[in-house]
N, C-alpha and C positions, 0 to 999 in steps of 0.2 A: 806352693807346696800343698799337697792334699791333706785334708783334716779327717781324722778317724775318731769315732766315738766307741768307747769301751763300756758296754752296758752289761750289768749282771742281773741275776734274778731279783735282787733286792736294791739295786742302785742304777739309776740312769746317769749317763755321762753327758750333761748338757753342754759343757764347754768343748769337749773333745781335745785332741792334740794333733798338731801338725807333724807329719812324718814324711821322710823323703820317698818312701816306697812301701808297697804292700808287705814286702819281706821284713822291713823294719817294724811295721805295725804288728806282724805276727810274733816277732821276737818280743816286742813290748807287751803283747797280750799274755804271753807265757810268763814274763817277769811279774806283771801285775797280778796274775792269777796266783802264783806262788806266794807272793807277799800277802794278798788278801786272804787266802785260805789259811796261811800261817797265823795271821792276826786273829782269826776266828776259828782256830783249830777245833775247839770243843764242839761248836755248833756244826762244823762241817761233817762230823761223823754221825750226826743225827739226821742228815738229809739223804735222800736217795741219790742225788747228783748235784753238781754245781756247774753252772753254765755262764759263759761270757759270750755275748754276741757283739761282733764288731761291724760297724756300719760306716759308710762314707758320710759326707756332709749332707747329702740329700736323703739319708735314711735307708739307702740300699744296703741290705745285709751282704757283707763280703765273706765272712766266715764265722763259725761258731767254735768255741773251745769248750769241750765237755769233759768234766773230770768226775770220775766215780771212785769213791773209796769204799772198800769193803774190809771189815775186820774178820779175821779167822776165828774159829772156835777157840783157839788157844788164848785169845784175848779175854774170853769169858764175859763179853759184854752183855749177851742175852738180848740186846736191842734188835738184833737182826738174826735171822736164821741163815747160816752160811749154806751155800750150795755145796753139795757133796757129790763127787763123781766117783763111781766105782770102777776099778780097773780089774781086768781079767789077767790072771797070771797063768802061764802055761808050765 
């Protein structure tokens, strides 16, 4: 059974996990990302992006999972300037 490593910006996955397929590894990456971001939710909003890179046992990158969170001006955070898009009305 293939082994997959789920590495993030701040944590390497030295042990990895055996999965039956790449599809299962993708599902696991999404589950792990949600759990990891939820556990550190306050710090997540202070970053530009959060990334998980999944590799095989040899270190070959199979896919990246990139998550970007942006707060709207309604949140009043002030930590980021939200992008504003003007619309023309006729």
